[in-house]
C-alpha positions in Angstrom: -53.4 2.0 -54.8 -52.3 2.3 -58.4 -49.5 4.8 -58.9 -48.9 5.9 -62.5 -46.2 8.2 -63.8 -46.4 9.4 -67.4 -43.0 10.3 -68.9 -41.9 12.2 -72.0 -38.8 14.2 -73.0 -39.5 17.6 -71.4 -42.8 17.1 -69.5 -44.6 20.0 -71.2 -46.5 18.3 -74.1 -47.3 14.6 -74.1 -46.8 13.4 -70.5 -48.8 16.3 -68.9 -51.5 15.7 -71.5 -51.5 12.0 -70.6 -51.6 12.8 -66.9 -54.6 15.1 -67.4 -56.5 12.7 -69.7 -55.9 9.7 -67.5 -56.9 11.7 -64.4 -60.1 12.7 -66.3 -60.9 9.1 -67.2 -60.2 7.9 -63.6 -62.5 10.7 -62.3 -65.3 9.8 -64.8 -65.1 6.1 -63.6 -65.3 7.2 -60.0 -61.9 5.6 -59.1 -59.9 8.7 -57.9 -59.4 7.1 -54.5 -57.6 4.2 -56.2 -55.0 6.2 -58.1 -52.0 8.5 -57.7 -51.2 10.1 -61.1 -48.2 12.3 -62.0 -46.0 13.1 -65.0 -42.3 13.9 -65.4 -39.7 14.5 -68.1 -36.3 13.0 -68.8 -34.7 16.4 -69.5 -34.5 19.4 -67.2 -35.2 22.2 -69.7 -38.7 22.9 -68.6 -38.7 22.1 -64.8 -41.3 24.3 -63.1 -43.1 25.2 -66.3 -46.8 24.8 -67.0 -47.8 22.6 -69.9 -47.1 23.8 -73.4 -49.7 26.2 -74.8 -50.7 23.6 -77.5 -51.4 21.0 -74.8 -53.3 23.6 -72.7 -55.4 24.7 -75.7 -56.3 21.1 -76.6 -57.3 20.2 -73.0 -59.2 23.5 -72.6 -61.2 22.6 -75.8 -62.3 19.3 -74.1 -62.8 20.8 -70.6 -60.0 18.5 -69.2 -58.3 20.0 -66.2 -54.5 20.3 -66.0 -54.7 22.6 -62.9 -51.6 22.6 -60.8 -49.4 20.8 -63.3 -45.7 21.9 -63.4 -42.9 20.1 -65.3 -40.5 18.1 -63.2 -37.7 15.7 -64.0 -37.7 11.9 -63.5 -35.7 11.0 -60.3 -34.4 7.6 -59.2 -37.0 7.6 -56.3 -39.8 7.5 -58.9 -39.0 3.8 -59.6 -39.9 2.9 -56.0 -42.8 5.4 -55.7 -44.7 4.3 -58.8 -46.2 1.0 -60.0 -46.4 2.1 -63.6 -43.9 4.3 -65.5 -45.5 4.9 -68.9 -43.4 6.5 -71.6 -44.5 8.1 -74.8 -41.9 6.7 -77.2 -39.0 4.3 -77.7 -36.4 7.0 -77.1 -38.0 7.7 -73.7 -37.8 4.0 -72.9 -34.2 3.9 -74.0 -33.3 7.0 -72.0 -34.8 5.4 -68.8 -32.2 2.7 -69.1 -29.6 5.1 -67.6 -31.4 4.6 -64.3 -30.7 1.4 -62.4 -34.1 -0.1 -61.6 -35.6 -3.4 -60.9 -38.3 -4.4 -63.4 -40.0 -6.6 -60.8 -41.0 -3.5 -58.8 -42.4 -1.3 -61.6 -44.0 -1.8 -65.0 -42.2 0.3 -67.6 -43.9 0.4 -70.9 -44.8 2.7 -73.8 -48.4 4.0 -73.6 -49.2 2.6 -77.1 -48.2 -0.9 -75.8 -51.6 -1.0 -74.2 -53.4 -0.4 -77.4 -54.3 -3.5 -79.5 -53.6 -2.8 -83.3 -52.4 0.7 -82.5 -51.9 3.1 -85.4 -48.5 4.1 -84.0 -45.9 2.4 -81.8 -44.8 5.8 -80.5 -46.7 9.0 -79.7 -45.1 11.7 -81.9 -43.9 14.8 -80.0 -46.2 17.7 -80.8 -43.5 20.1 -79.7 -41.9 19.3 -83.1 -44.9 18.1 -85.1 -47.3 20.9 -83.9 -50.1 18.3 -84.2 -51.6 18.4 -80.7 -54.9 17.0 -82.1 -53.3 13.7 -83.3 -51.2 13.5 -80.1 -54.4 13.8 -78.1 -56.2 11.1 -80.1 -53.3 8.7 -79.4 -53.0 9.7 -75.8 -56.7 9.3 -75.2 -56.8 5.8 -76.7 -53.7 4.8 -74.8 -55.0 6.1 -71.5 -58.4 4.4 -71.9 -56.7 1.1 -72.6 -54.2 1.6 -69.7 -57.1 2.2 -67.3 -58.9 -0.9 -68.6 -55.6 -2.9 -68.3 -55.0 -1.8 -64.7 -58.5 -2.5 -63.6 -58.4 -6.0 -65.2 -55.1 -6.7 -63.5 -56.5 -5.6 -60.1 -59.6 -7.8 -60.6 -57.4 -10.8 -61.4 -55.2 -10.2 -58.3 -58.2 -10.0 -55.9 -59.7 -13.3 -56.9 
């Protein structure tokens, strides 16, 4: 089982978008039974909220489901519950350092770290940029490469 948690600042824009897009990719590949997928935020401002209207609009345009998503905050138990904790930018990565976790138990990386020759190192926050299209473009590319990376890793570990 591959357990993936996407993380951003407030869990209403980028990480719920990544959760929905990654879930969509996994479903298209017929691998739903092999994954647990969730998202969370570092701050508590939006706990319980649905994704941002810009994220919902973009996902609706593409017929990608975000049904049932509600913002939650990262908790220490997430480090034991997930295999991958995928952040959207360097600030998220830095903010995770306040948690005491063992890097042998969980892979903590930026989503764009999985993209070779990525246009950006960080996924800009559309809460501030208002550019949900560009955010989606980066998230989609990152999620596709993350899926490929996980599947290759699984293949290597079963031989």
